C-alpha positions in Angstrom: -1.1 -10.5 6.9 -0.5 -7.7 4.4 -3.1 -8.5 1.8 -6.2 -8.1 4.1 -4.7 -4.7 5.2 -4.4 -3.6 1.6 -8.0 -4.6 0.9 -9.2 -2.8 3.9 -7.3 0.4 2.9 -8.8 0.2 -0.6 -12.3 -0.2 0.8 -11.9 2.9 2.9 -10.8 4.9 -0.1 -13.8 3.7 -2.0 -16.2 4.5 0.9 -14.9 8.1 1.3 -15.1 8.6 -2.5 -18.8 7.6 -2.4 -19.5 9.8 0.6 -17.9 12.8 -1.2 -19.8 12.3 -4.4 -23.1 12.0 -2.5 -22.6 15.2 -0.5 -20.9 17.6 -2.9 -24.2 19.1 -4.2 -24.8 20.9 -0.8 -24.3 24.6 -0.1 -21.1 26.2 -1.4 -19.7 27.0 2.0 -20.6 23.5 3.3 -19.2 22.0 0.1 -16.0 23.9 0.6 -15.6 22.6 4.2 -16.6 19.1 3.0 -13.9 19.3 0.3 -11.2 20.1 2.8 -12.5 17.6 5.3 -12.8 14.9 2.7 -9.2 15.2 1.5 -7.8 15.3 5.0 -9.7 12.1 5.7 -8.9 10.6 2.3 -5.1 11.1 2.8 -4.9 8.6 5.7 -6.3 5.5 3.9 -4.4 6.5 0.7 -1.1 6.7 2.6 -1.9 3.4 4.3 -2.8 1.8 1.0 0.5 2.9 -0.6 2.5 1.7 2.5 0.8 -1.7 2.5 1.2 -2.1 -1.2 5.0 -1.4 -0.8 5.1 -4.0 2.0 3.3 -6.6 -0.2 5.7 -6.0 -3.1 8.8 -6.3 -0.8 7.5 -9.5 0.8 6.8 -11.1 -2.6 10.2 -10.0 -3.9 11.9 -11.5 -0.8 10.1 -14.8 -1.2 11.1 -15.0 -4.9 14.8 -14.2 -4.2 14.9 -16.8 -1.3 13.3 -19.4 -3.5 15.8 -18.6 -6.4 18.7 -19.1 -4.1 17.4 -22.4 -2.8 16.5 -23.6 -6.3 20.1 -22.7 -7.5 21.7 -24.4 -4.5 19.7 -27.6 -4.0 17.5 -27.8 -7.1 13.8 -27.2 -7.7 12.8 -30.8 -7.1 14.6 -31.0 -3.8 13.2 -27.7 -2.5 9.9 -27.7 -0.6 7.5 -24.9 0.2 8.5 -25.4 3.9 12.1 -24.8 3.0 11.2 -21.5 1.3 9.0 -20.5 4.3 11.8 -21.3 6.8 14.6 -19.6 4.8 12.5 -16.5 4.3 11.5 -16.4 7.9 8.0 -15.4 6.8 6.1 -18.7 7.6 4.0 -21.0 5.5 0.9 -19.0 5.9 2.5 -15.9 4.3 4.1 -18.0 1.6 0.8 -19.6 0.6 -0.9 -16.2 0.6 1.4 -15.3 -2.4 1.9 -18.6 -4.0 -0.4 -21.6 -4.1 2.3 -24.1 -5.1 6.0 -24.6 -5.8 5.2 -24.4 -9.5 3.9 -20.9 -9.1 7.0 -20.0 -7.1 9.3 -21.4 -9.9 7.3 -19.5 -12.5 7.7 -16.3 -10.5 11.4 -16.8 -10.0 11.9 -17.4 -13.8 9.8 -14.4 -14.7 11.8 -12.2 -12.3 15.1 -13.3 -13.8 13.7 -12.7 -17.3 12.4 -9.2 -16.3 15.9 -8.3 -15.1 17.3 -9.6 -18.3 14.8 -7.4 -20.3 15.8 -4.3 -18.3 19.5 -5.0 -19.1 18.8 -5.4 -22.8 16.5 -2.4 -23.0 19.3 -0.2 -22.0 21.0 -1.0 -25.3 18.3 1.0 -27.1 19.3 4.1 -25.2 22.9 4.0 -26.6 23.7 6.7 -29.2 25.3 4.7 -32.0 24.5 3.7 -35.6 21.9 1.0 -35.9 24.3 -1.6 -37.3 26.6 -1.3 -34.3 23.6 -1.2 -32.0 22.2 -4.4 -33.4 25.6 -6.2 -32.9 25.9 -4.8 -29.4 22.4 -6.1 -28.6 23.1 -9.5 -30.0 26.2 -10.0 -27.9 24.6 -8.4 -24.8 21.6 -10.7 -25.2 23.6 -13.9 -25.6 25.9 -13.0 -22.7 23.0 -12.0 -20.5 21.1 -15.2 -21.1 24.2 -17.2 -20.4 24.8 -15.4 -17.1 21.1 -15.9 -16.0 21.2 -19.6 -16.8 24.7 -20.1 -15.3 23.9 -18.4 -12.0 20.8 -20.4 -11.4 21.6 -24.1 -11.1 17.9 -25.2 -11.4 17.2 -23.0 -14.3 20.4 -24.3 -16.0 19.3 -27.9 -15.6 15.8 -27.2 -16.8 17.1 -25.1 -19.7 18.7 -28.1 -21.2 16.4 -30.9 -19.9 12.9 -29.4 -20.0 13.0 -26.8 -22.7 9.3 -26.7 -23.2 8.7 -25.7 -19.5 11.2 -22.8 -19.9 9.5 -21.9 -23.3 6.2 -21.5 -21.6 7.5 -19.1 -19.0 9.6 -17.0 -21.3 6.8 -16.0 -23.8 6.6 -12.4 -22.6 10.4 -12.0 -22.8 10.4 -13.4 -26.4 7.7 -10.8 -27.4 9.8 -8.0 -25.9 12.9 -9.3 -27.6 11.3 -9.2 -31.0 10.1 -5.6 -30.3 13.6 -4.4 -29.4 15.1 -6.0 -32.5 12.4 -4.5 -34.7 13.0 -1.0 -33.2 16.7 -1.3 -34.0 15.9 -2.4 -37.5 13.5 0.4 -38.1 16.1 2.9 -36.8 18.5 1.4 -39.4 16.0 1.8 -42.2 15.6 5.5 -41.3 19.3 6.0 -41.1 19.7 4.4 -44.6 21.9 1.6 -43.1 19.5 -1.4 -43.5 17.6 -2.5 -46.5 14.8 -4.4 -44.7 11.4 -4.8 -46.6 9.7 -5.9 -43.4 11.3 -5.0 -40.0 8.7 -7.0 -38.2 9.3 -10.3 -40.1 13.1 -9.8 -40.1 13.0 -9.2 -36.3 11.1 -12.5 -35.8 13.7 -14.3 -37.9 16.6 -12.8 -36.0 14.9 -13.6 -32.7 14.5 -17.3 -33.6 18.0 -17.5 -34.9 19.3 -16.1 -31.6 17.3 -18.5 -29.6 18.9 -21.3 -31.7 22.3 -20.0 -30.7 21.6 -19.8 -27.0 22.3 -23.4 -26.0 25.6 -23.8 -28.0 26.7 -20.4 -26.9 26.1 -21.2 -23.2 27.9 -24.6 -23.6 30.7 -22.9 -25.6 30.4 -25.3 -28.6 30.4 -22.7 -31.4 33.9 -21.4 -31.1 35.5 -18.7 -29.0 36.8 -15.2 -29.4 37.1 -13.0 -32.5 36.5 -15.8 -35.0 33.1 -16.5 -33.5 32.1 -12.8 -33.5 33.3 -12.2 -37.0 31.3 -15.1 -38.3 28.1 -14.0 -36.7 28.5 -10.4 -37.9 29.4 -11.5 -41.4 26.4 -13.9 -41.6 23.9 -11.2 -40.5 25.2 -8.3 -42.6 26.8 -10.0 -45.6 25.1 -13.4 -45.8 26.8 -16.4 -47.5 26.4 -15.6 -51.1 29.3 -13.9 -53.0 28.3 -10.5 -54.2 28.6 -10.2 -58.0 30.7 -7.2 -59.2 28.8 -4.8 -61.5 30.4 -4.1 -64.8 
């Protein structure tokens, strides 16, 4: 089992650290030798600790991915912990070391998918383009990415439409990050003299909730297709619905 090994490695590092602090007031020559000896000893548990941590991370990621595939194929309700243990070839004991229940596994799967989604969307911020184009790029990237995540996960797709509150509870962190990204783009636009936004934070929250409202009809394809849909979204965000009065 990887977790006891990790705990053992951490304990050894702590023990050597205590030994070093206790002895370092000795004679300079002895302290010099102690210093060299300590770090040669210290390196072993540290390397072991890092190796075990990597194994733990890989094992957890494997269990999450296997569970995701099973959830997508046969559904969350039909999948058992035993199914996940057998498909991952890790055994029930290892599975229960990482997750106490199927609900925890489902939450980890959903969080993993949303983290991947966040990484995809964060890359939009790195693009060198005016803030208005960046905002539109982000909006479409976000809607398409959410659609792809939901579509490729059968169970998540079903829960997305059937049990929206359960999905809402899991995606709280993603929503916070989403608002932060939108706010960053808006603040860039203010600095570039492109946007006139009195409060980027409030406007970011409003846009975030507006986009959440578009997710279900966008995924189902019930709000139009192609250029007309895109033109309407762009027009609504940047121009609004009120006719601009010409100045004399």
